[in-house]
C-alpha positions, -999 to +999 in steps of 0.1 A: +184+120+081+186+110+044+210+133+024+213+140-012+242+116-016+221+088-001+192+095-025+215+094-055+230+061-044+195+047-040+184+060-074+215+045-090+209+011-074+172+012-085+183+019-121+209-008-120+185-035-106+152-026-124+163-006-155+154+029-164+121+019-182+107-001-153+116+024-125+087+049-132+062+020-133+074+006-100+073+040-083+038+046-096+025+013-083+042+019-049+024+053-047-009+037-055-004+010-029+005+035-002-025+057-009-048+027-007-032+016+025-037+051+040-074+051+029-078+017+046-064+030+078-088+060+080-115+056+106-148+064+090-175+071+116-204+062+093-194+026+089-207+000+113-184-027+126-188-060+108-210-084+127-209-122+121-239-138+105-265-151+129-265-189+133-297-207+124-312-230+150-312-266+141-345-280+128-358-310+147 
């Protein structure tokens, strides 16, 4: 399990690599990406499965 000391080390590494100004922006975009991913995984019963377009018969 992740402890307090592990979280502090991860935060310190994040500040070191990305800088204090960039870190909130990165976490915000990560949160948005995760929420969109979760919405994409939800199974909505009112949606029909995608069907391929019907092929046109060749004109002779």
